[in-house]
N, C-alpha and C positions, 0 to 999 in steps of 0.2 A: 503494500500499500504506500505509494509515493505522493498522495495527494498532499498538497501544501494549503495551509490556511493563511490567506493573506489578512494582515492586520496592521493597523497603524502602531507607531511606537507607543502612543498612550494606551491603546487598547491591549498591547502586549504587556506593557507595565502594569495595567490593571489586573490582567489575568494572573500574572506572576504574584501580585501582591494577595489576590484571592487564594492562590494555592499555598503561599506562606501561611496565611491565616487558618486554613483548613489544617495544615500540618502541625504549626505551633500553637494554635489556640484551640480550635474546634476538636481536633483528635485527642489531645491530653485531657480536655474537660469531659469529653465522652469516655475516655477510660477510667477517670475518677467516678463518673456516674455509674459505670458498670460495677466497679469495685464496691461502691456503696450499696447499689442494689444487691450484689452477691451476699452482702452481710445480712440481708433481711430474710435469709433462710431459703426455704423450697423454692428452686428456680421454675419449676413447673407451673406455679401459681402465682409467679411474681411479675406483675404488670410493669414496674419500673424497670426491671432487668430486660424484659422483652422489648420494651420502648427504647431502652438504651442500646440493646444489640441491633435492632432495626435501624437506628439512627447511625450506629457504626457503619453498617453496610452502605448508607447513603453517602456518609462522609468519604469512605474508601472509594466508592464508585466515582464521585465528584473529583477526588483527587487523581484518580487514574485518567479520567477524561481530560482534566487540565494539564497533566503532564504529557499526554499524547498530544494535545493541542499546541502546547508551547514548543514541544520537540519539533512539530511539523510547521511551526510558524514560519511565514515569510513576511518579515517585518518590512514595510514599505512607508517611507517618510514622504508625505505628500510635498513638503516645503522643498524636497530636493528634486521634484518632477517639473516638467515643464511641457510645452506644446499646447496645440489647440484641439487635439482629439480627447475625448472623454475616456478615462480609464480608471482603475482603482485609485482612490485617494482624491479624486477630482471633487471640487465644489461647483455643482453645475445649476445654473438658474435657467428655468425652462418657463415658457409663457403658454397658456392654454390658448389655442388657435381660436376658440369660439368665444370665451368669456374675457380673454385678455388678462386673467388672473396669473400672476407670477407665483412661482415656487422655487426654493432653493434646496437643494440636497447635496450631502456629501455621501460619496459612495465609499463604504467601509466594509470590514469583515463582518461575517455573520452574527458573532457574538457582540459586536459594538453597535449594532443598528438600534435606533431608538427615533421613531418617526416624529415624536414630540420635539425631539431636538434637530430634526432635519437630517438624520442620518439613516440611510437606506442599505440594506445588505446587498453586496455584489451580486447576489442571487435573486434579489427581488425583480418582478417583471418590469418596473420602471427603469432600474439600473441596467438590466440586460438590454432593453431597447436603447439606452443612452451610450452604452459602450461602443466607441469607434466613430460617434458622431462629433461634428464641430459646430461652432457658432453659425447660425443660418440654416442647419440642418433641421428637418422636421421628423419627428418620430410618432408612431401611432402606439398607444398603449391600452391594453385591455384592462378597464377598471370595473369595480362593481356597478358603476353607472353605465356601462357600455364602453365602446371604443372612444378614446380621446385622443385628439391629436395635439402635440405640443412642438414649439420651436425652441430650440436651444439658443439662448440669448447671451450666455456667459459661461466660460470655463475658468476656473481660478484653482490654484494650488496653494491651499492655506494649511496652517497648523491645526490638527484636530484636538480640541480640549479633551481631557479625560472625562469619562463618564464616573458618576459618584461610585456606583457598584455595577460591575459588568455581570450580566447574565448570560447563561449559555443555553 
């Protein structure tokens, strides 16, 4: 499996921070919870023990997932990119051909996407439609409201600020 996970430097840093928290805070706290629950006697009827063991499984699964993603990360710094074609890391302004409404999106890694902050995943339909386009090009995107046509009005290469907490 040689699939790379593209991500911005801030997305990579946030993912590494989440991994460190899981390993250095959550895992030890969970181990203590298991030990305390073990001290309560019969494990077959011990709800605290069962809950702590279940949480342990979730923590370990999340650690494995984040370790795999960070190992396969392809960190791409948008501020070091240039050019007029839309690609990963671009901040793109598009204008709805019908309404004239403008929207601005930064194309980021899957785990960094946050539509409320204008970040769309490289795999999102809008991002896939925009990749390779230049200012002045039109794209048609299938949206919940039907097909919509947009014109690319700007392509910028900006720093992507970190998300408070990266979800995956």
